[in-house]
C-alpha positions as CSV (number, residue, x, y, z in Angstrom):
1,M,27.3,11.4,40.1
2,Q,26.2,12.6,36.7
3,A,23.1,14.6,35.6
4,F,20.8,13.1,33.0
5,K,18.0,14.9,31.1
6,Y,15.0,12.8,30.1
7,K,11.7,13.0,28.3
8,G,8.7,10.6,28.5
9,Y,5.1,10.0,29.6
10,D,3.6,9.3,33.0
11,S,1.0,6.7,33.7
12,D,-1.8,9.0,32.6
13,G,-0.1,9.6,29.2
14,V,1.0,13.2,30.1
15,A,4.3,14.3,28.6
16,V,7.0,14.9,31.3
17,E,10.6,15.9,31.2
18,G,13.2,16.7,33.8
19,N,16.7,16.0,35.2
20,I,17.9,13.2,37.4
21,A,21.3,12.5,39.0
22,A,22.7,9.0,38.8
23,N,26.1,7.2,38.5
24,T,25.2,5.5,35.2
25,I,22.5,5.9,32.5
26,E,21.2,2.4,33.4
27,E,20.7,3.5,37.0
28,A,19.0,6.7,35.8
29,E,16.6,4.7,33.6
30,R,15.7,2.4,36.5
31,R,14.9,5.3,38.8
32,I,12.8,7.0,36.2
33,V,10.9,3.8,35.4
34,S,10.2,3.3,39.1
35,Q,8.3,6.6,39.0
36,D,5.8,5.0,36.4
37,V,7.4,7.1,33.6
38,T,7.8,5.7,30.1
39,I,11.1,7.0,28.8
40,I,11.2,8.4,25.3
41,A,14.7,9.9,25.4
42,I,17.5,10.1,28.0
43,L,20.9,11.7,27.6
44,P,23.6,13.4,29.7
45,A,22.6,16.9,30.6
46,G,24.1,19.6,28.4
47,R,24.7,17.3,25.4
48,R,24.0,18.9,22.1
49,Q,23.6,17.3,18.7
50,S,26.9,17.6,16.9
51,K,27.4,19.1,13.5
52,S,28.1,15.7,11.9
53,E,24.9,14.3,13.5
54,A,22.9,17.2,12.1
55,L,24.5,16.7,8.7
56,N,23.7,13.0,8.7
57,S,20.2,13.8,9.8
58,E,19.7,16.2,6.9
59,T,21.1,13.7,4.5
60,D,18.9,10.8,5.8
61,N,15.8,13.0,5.6
62,K,16.0,13.3,1.9
63,P,13.4,11.2,0.2
64,S,14.9,7.9,-0.8
65,G,12.1,6.7,-3.1
66,K,11.9,3.4,-1.2
67,T,9.0,2.6,1.1
68,L,8.8,-0.1,3.7
69,S,6.0,-2.7,3.1
70,V,2.8,-2.2,5.1
71,A,3.2,-5.6,6.7
72,D,6.7,-4.8,8.0
73,S,5.6,-1.3,9.3
74,A,2.7,-2.9,11.2
75,M,5.0,-5.6,12.7
76,I,7.5,-2.9,13.9
77,L,4.7,-0.8,15.4
78,Q,3.2,-3.8,17.2
79,N,6.6,-4.7,18.7
80,L,7.2,-1.1,19.8
81,A,3.7,-0.8,21.3
82,L,4.3,-4.1,23.3
83,M,7.6,-2.9,24.6
84,V,6.3,0.5,25.6
85,E,3.3,-1.1,27.3
86,T,5.6,-3.3,29.4
87,G,7.7,-0.3,30.5
88,V,10.7,-0.6,28.3
89,P,12.2,2.8,27.6
90,F,11.4,3.9,24.0
91,V,15.1,4.3,23.1
92,E,15.8,0.7,24.1
93,A,12.6,-0.4,22.2
94,L,14.0,1.3,19.1
95,D,17.3,-0.5,19.6
96,A,15.6,-3.9,19.8
97,A,13.5,-3.1,16.8
98,A,16.6,-2.1,14.8
99,I,18.4,-5.3,15.8
100,G,15.4,-7.4,14.6
101,A,14.8,-5.4,11.4
102,R,14.5,-7.5,8.2
103,S,16.7,-5.2,6.2
104,P,19.8,-2.9,6.8
105,R,17.9,0.1,5.6
106,T,15.0,-0.4,8.1
107,S,17.6,-0.8,10.9
108,H,19.3,2.4,9.7
109,L,16.0,4.3,9.7
110,L,15.2,3.1,13.2
111,E,18.6,4.2,14.4
112,R,18.0,7.6,12.8
113,V,14.7,7.9,14.7
114,K,16.6,7.1,17.9
115,A,19.3,9.6,17.2
116,E,16.8,12.4,16.5
117,I,15.0,11.7,19.7
118,V,18.2,11.7,21.7
119,G,19.1,14.9,19.9
120,G,16.0,16.6,21.4
121,K,13.4,16.2,18.7
122,S,9.9,14.9,19.4
123,L,9.0,11.3,18.6
124,S,6.3,12.4,16.0
125,T,8.9,14.6,14.2
126,A,11.5,11.9,14.2
127,L,9.0,9.4,12.8
128,R,7.9,11.9,10.1
129,N,11.5,12.5,9.1
130,A,12.2,8.8,8.7
131,N,11.2,8.7,5.0
132,G,9.6,5.5,4.0
133,L,9.5,3.9,7.4
134,F,5.9,4.7,8.4
135,P,3.0,6.4,6.6
136,P,2.2,10.0,7.8
137,L,-0.8,8.6,9.6
138,V,1.5,7.1,12.3
139,S,3.3,10.4,13.1
140,D,0.0,12.3,13.3
141,M,-1.4,9.7,15.8
142,V,1.9,9.9,17.8
143,R,1.8,13.7,17.9
144,V,-1.7,13.6,19.4
145,A,-0.5,11.0,22.0
146,E,2.4,13.4,22.8
147,E,-0.1,16.2,23.6
148,G,-1.9,14.1,26.1
149,G,-2.6,10.5,25.2
150,R,-1.2,6.9,25.6
151,L,1.7,6.3,23.3
152,D,1.3,2.5,23.4
153,H,-2.4,2.9,22.4
154,A,-1.5,5.2,19.5
155,L,1.2,2.8,18.2
156,R,-1.1,-0.3,18.6
157,S,-4.0,1.5,16.8
158,A,-1.8,2.5,13.9
159,A,-0.4,-1.1,13.7
160,S,-3.9,-2.5,13.7
161,Y,-4.9,-0.3,10.8
162,L,-1.8,-1.2,8.8
163,E,-2.3,-4.9,9.5
164,R,-5.9,-4.6,8.1
165,Q,-4.5,-2.9,5.0
166,A,-1.8,-5.5,4.6
167,E,-4.4,-8.3,4.9
168,L,-6.6,-6.7,2.3
169,K,-3.7,-6.3,-0.1
170,K,-2.8,-10.0,0.5
171,R,-6.3,-11.1,-0.3
172,L,-6.3,-9.0,-3.5
173,I,-3.0,-10.6,-4.6
174,N,-4.2,-14.1,-3.8
175,A,-7.4,-13.5,-5.8
176,L,-5.5,-12.2,-8.8
177,M,-2.9,-15.0,-8.7
178,Y,-4.9,-17.5,-10.8
179,P,-5.8,-15.2,-13.7
180,V,-2.1,-14.0,-13.8
181,V,-0.9,-17.6,-13.9
182,M,-3.4,-18.6,-16.6
183,L,-2.4,-15.5,-18.7
184,S,1.3,-16.4,-18.4
185,I,0.6,-20.0,-19.4
186,S,-1.4,-18.8,-22.4
187,T,1.3,-16.4,-23.5
188,L,4.0,-19.1,-23.2
189,T,1.9,-21.6,-25.1
190,V,1.3,-19.2,-27.9
191,L,5.0,-18.3,-28.1
192,V,6.0,-22.0,-28.3
193,L,3.5,-22.7,-31.1
194,I,4.4,-19.6,-33.1
195,V,8.2,-19.7,-32.7
196,F,9.0,-23.4,-32.7
197,V,6.0,-25.5,-34.0
198,M,4.6,-23.5,-36.9
199,P,8.0,-23.0,-38.7
200,R,8.4,-26.7,-39.1
201,F,5.0,-27.0,-40.8
202,A,5.8,-24.0,-43.0
203,T,8.8,-25.9,-44.4
204,I,6.5,-28.8,-45.3
205,F,3.9,-26.5,-46.9
206,T,6.6,-24.9,-49.0
207,K,7.9,-28.2,-50.3
208,M,4.4,-29.3,-51.1
209,G,3.5,-26.1,-52.8
210,V,0.5,-25.5,-50.6
211,E,-1.1,-22.0,-50.6
212,V,-0.9,-20.8,-47.0
213,P,-3.8,-18.7,-45.6
214,T,-3.3,-15.1,-44.6
215,S,-3.7,-15.9,-40.9
216,T,-1.0,-18.6,-41.1
217,R,1.3,-16.3,-43.0
218,L,0.8,-13.6,-40.3
219,M,1.7,-15.9,-37.5
220,L,4.7,-17.3,-39.4
221,S,5.9,-13.7,-39.9
222,V,5.6,-13.0,-36.1
223,G,7.4,-16.2,-35.3
224,D,10.2,-15.4,-37.7
225,A,10.6,-11.9,-36.2
226,I,10.8,-13.3,-32.7
227,R,13.2,-16.1,-33.6
228,L,15.6,-14.1,-35.8
229,H,15.6,-10.8,-33.9
230,P,14.8,-11.7,-30.2
231,L,16.7,-8.7,-28.7
232,S,15.0,-6.2,-31.0
233,V,11.5,-7.6,-30.2
234,L,12.3,-7.7,-26.5
235,A,13.5,-4.1,-26.6
236,G,10.4,-3.0,-28.5
237,I,8.1,-4.7,-26.0
238,L,9.9,-3.1,-23.1
239,A,9.7,0.3,-24.8
240,V,6.0,0.0,-25.3
241,I,5.5,-1.1,-21.6
242,F,7.6,1.9,-20.4
243,A,5.7,4.3,-22.6
244,I,2.3,3.0,-21.4
245,R,3.5,3.4,-17.8
246,L,4.5,7.0,-18.4
247,I,1.2,7.8,-20.0
248,V,-0.8,6.1,-17.3
249,K,1.1,8.0,-14.6
250,S,0.2,11.3,-16.1
251,P,-2.6,13.1,-14.3
252,I,-4.9,13.4,-17.4
253,A,-4.4,9.8,-18.4
254,S,-4.9,8.6,-14.8
255,A,-8.1,10.5,-14.5
256,I,-9.4,9.2,-17.8
257,S,-8.5,5.6,-17.0
258,S,-10.0,5.8,-13.6
259,R,-13.3,7.0,-15.0
260,L,-13.3,4.2,-17.6
261,I,-12.6,1.6,-15.0
262,L,-15.3,2.9,-12.7
263,K,-17.8,2.5,-15.6
264,L,-17.1,-1.2,-16.0
265,P,-20.0,-3.4,-14.7
266,L,-18.3,-5.4,-12.0
267,I,-14.8,-4.0,-11.7
268,G,-15.9,-0.4,-11.3
269,D,-18.1,-1.2,-8.3
270,L,-15.3,-3.2,-6.7
271,M,-12.7,-0.4,-7.1
272,R,-15.2,2.1,-5.6
273,K,-15.9,-0.1,-2.6
274,L,-12.1,-0.7,-2.1
275,A,-11.3,3.0,-2.2
276,L,-14.2,3.7,0.3
277,S,-13.1,1.0,2.7
278,R,-9.5,2.3,2.7
279,A,-10.5,5.9,3.1
280,F,-13.0,5.4,5.9
281,G,-10.8,2.9,7.7
282,S,-8.1,5.5,7.8
283,L,-10.6,8.1,8.9
284,A,-11.8,5.9,11.7
285,T,-8.3,5.1,12.9
286,L,-7.3,8.8,13.0
287,L,-10.5,10.0,14.7
288,G,-10.2,7.2,17.2
289,A,-6.7,8.6,18.1
290,N,-8.2,12.1,18.6
291,V,-6.6,13.5,15.4
292,P,-8.5,16.7,14.4
293,I,-11.1,15.9,11.7
294,M,-9.5,18.3,9.2
295,G,-6.2,16.4,9.2
296,A,-8.0,13.0,9.4
297,M,-10.0,13.8,6.2
298,E,-7.0,15.0,4.3
299,H,-5.2,11.7,5.1
300,S,-8.2,9.7,4.2
301,A,-8.4,11.5,0.8
302,K,-4.7,10.6,0.1
303,V,-5.2,6.9,0.7
304,A,-8.2,6.7,-1.6
305,S,-6.9,5.3,-4.8
306,V,-9.8,6.5,-6.9
307,P,-9.7,10.2,-7.9
308,E,-13.5,10.5,-7.7
309,I,-13.5,9.4,-4.0
310,R,-10.4,11.5,-3.2
311,D,-11.9,14.7,-4.7
312,A,-15.2,14.0,-2.9
313,L,-13.4,13.7,0.5
314,L,-11.4,16.9,-0.1
315,N,-14.6,18.8,-1.1
316,A,-16.3,17.4,2.0
317,R,-13.3,18.5,4.1
318,S,-13.7,22.1,2.8
319,A,-17.5,22.0,3.7
320,V,-16.8,20.7,7.2
321,E,-14.3,23.5,7.6
322,H,-17.1,26.0,6.8
323,G,-19.4,24.5,9.5
324,R,-21.2,21.6,7.9
325,T,-21.5,18.3,9.6
326,L,-19.5,15.4,8.1
327,A,-22.7,13.7,7.0
328,E,-24.0,16.8,5.3
329,A,-20.7,17.5,3.6
330,L,-20.4,13.9,2.3
331,E,-24.0,14.0,1.0
332,E,-23.3,17.1,-1.0
333,T,-20.6,15.4,-2.9
334,R,-23.2,12.9,-4.4
335,V,-20.5,10.2,-4.5
336,I,-20.8,8.5,-1.1
337,P,-23.4,5.7,-1.0
338,K,-26.6,6.4,1.1
339,N,-26.0,3.5,3.4
340,L,-22.6,4.9,4.3
341,L,-24.1,8.3,4.8
342,Q,-26.6,6.9,7.2
343,M,-23.8,5.3,9.3
344,V,-21.9,8.6,9.4
345,T,-25.1,10.3,10.6
346,I,-25.7,7.8,13.3
347,G,-22.1,8.0,14.4
348,E,-22.3,11.8,14.7
349,K,-25.6,11.8,16.6
350,T,-24.4,9.1,19.1
351,G,-20.9,10.6,19.5
352,R,-19.3,7.4,18.4
353,L,-18.2,8.3,14.9
354,A,-14.8,6.6,15.0
355,A,-16.3,3.3,16.2
356,V,-19.1,3.4,13.7
357,L,-16.8,4.2,10.8
358,E,-14.4,1.4,11.9
359,S,-17.2,-1.1,11.9
360,T,-18.5,0.1,8.6
361,A,-15.0,0.0,7.0
362,A,-14.6,-3.6,8.2
363,R,-17.9,-4.6,6.6
364,M,-16.9,-2.9,3.4
365,E,-13.6,-4.8,3.4
366,Q,-15.5,-8.1,3.8
367,D,-17.8,-7.1,0.9
368,V,-14.8,-6.3,-1.3
369,D,-13.4,-9.7,-0.5
370,A,-16.7,-11.5,-1.3
371,R,-17.1,-9.5,-4.6
372,L,-13.5,-10.2,-5.5
373,K,-14.0,-13.9,-5.1
374,A,-17.1,-13.8,-7.2
375,L,-15.3,-11.9,-9.9
376,V,-12.4,-14.4,-9.9
377,S,-14.9,-17.3,-10.1
378,I,-16.2,-15.6,-13.3
379,V,-12.7,-14.9,-14.7
380,E,-11.4,-18.4,-14.2
381,P,-13.7,-20.1,-16.8
382,L,-13.4,-17.1,-19.1
383,M,-9.6,-17.4,-19.1
384,I,-9.9,-21.1,-20.0
385,V,-12.2,-20.2,-22.9
386,V,-9.9,-17.4,-24.1
387,M,-6.9,-19.7,-23.9
388,G,-8.8,-22.4,-25.8
389,V,-9.8,-20.0,-28.6
390,I,-6.2,-18.7,-29.0
391,V,-4.7,-22.2,-29.1
392,G,-7.5,-23.4,-31.3
393,G,-7.0,-20.6,-33.7
394,I,-3.3,-21.5,-34.1
395,T,-4.2,-25.1,-34.5
396,V,-6.7,-24.3,-37.3
397,S,-4.0,-22.2,-39.0
398,I,-1.8,-25.3,-39.1
399,I,-4.5,-27.9,-39.9
400,G,-6.1,-25.7,-42.7
401,P,-3.3,-26.1,-45.2
402,I,-2.9,-29.8,-44.4
403,Y,-6.6,-30.3,-45.1
404,S,-6.2,-28.5,-48.5
405,V,-3.4,-30.9,-49.4
406,V,-5.5,-33.9,-48.6
407,Q,-8.4,-32.5,-50.6
408,N,-6.2,-32.0,-53.6
409,I,-4.9,-35.5,-53.4
410,K,-8.4,-36.9,-53.5
């Protein structure tokens, strides 16, 4: 017989670890599972992580710059939660998730999580070290579960939150699809008219000795530049786009652009609602998983895409740390809407803050969806009008000289 060391959770969610003797690791797993223990890691007693494994772990823990999509993260978490709930040892669940992963990188990260767990690290540490696999929210919820909770519940709650975020992102993309398509068609139409259609009329105008208007000459010059020097024009456009991205990513420019966007009549309110729904949805999920409020508020501030909301949550966190209630701290920021403050107050008084915040965040997401649809319904005819004005302006630039020729003939 051989001795095996294992770590896991009992039926009450309490972390357990110990040693068991068995002929094979499969037999050891069966005996441990029969004791209503969910296995997180099992390995032969006395095994240590080799130097090569440690080196590979350090290499893999370096930030890669790539992040798994929210939808893929949610799907993996749901699958893991289902397997853990049905009694599958967590190491085997990771193996199954790695085999079914959509990309080699995701499979590799899941294998690294498994290797770190087998090497003696906690699950929350292994998940946190898997850069780009899951957001920090997941490792924090798992850490709380390790201290005395249900791992499958923590994974399922994290997956539900990520699924809501993925669904909201999908609705945003779908709503913006029509304006983007219209803008692309408009740009392509203008390029065809300027580059291919107008030069043919320019030749006719030159032969007839017609005086071309300034607007027509300007468009002809742009068309000639694109036609004769396409690579230079393309390089210039890419350079401008790259420069704009660098400027926008700078902290000062980001803060200024955020303030300007928030002042826009419809878009500003939509962006503020979206940031609040994401922040308070995250806060509700973390509090529901018994994550301490300090850490939960810090995470919520990070997911808020609007600096104004992020700073308000960080200031509120500091006030809560000094003894204020969450409702009082949020009210002092003068940024959070009154109806949301009322819901926070009710949640604190009834002791159901996480549930109230989750319901409120869901309603805000629905409101964002409705407002977005209303905004798109306004943008659609506006885009048609803009496209008509642009094409009409080019058409007038062509017809104007022809009309002058006709008048001179008369």
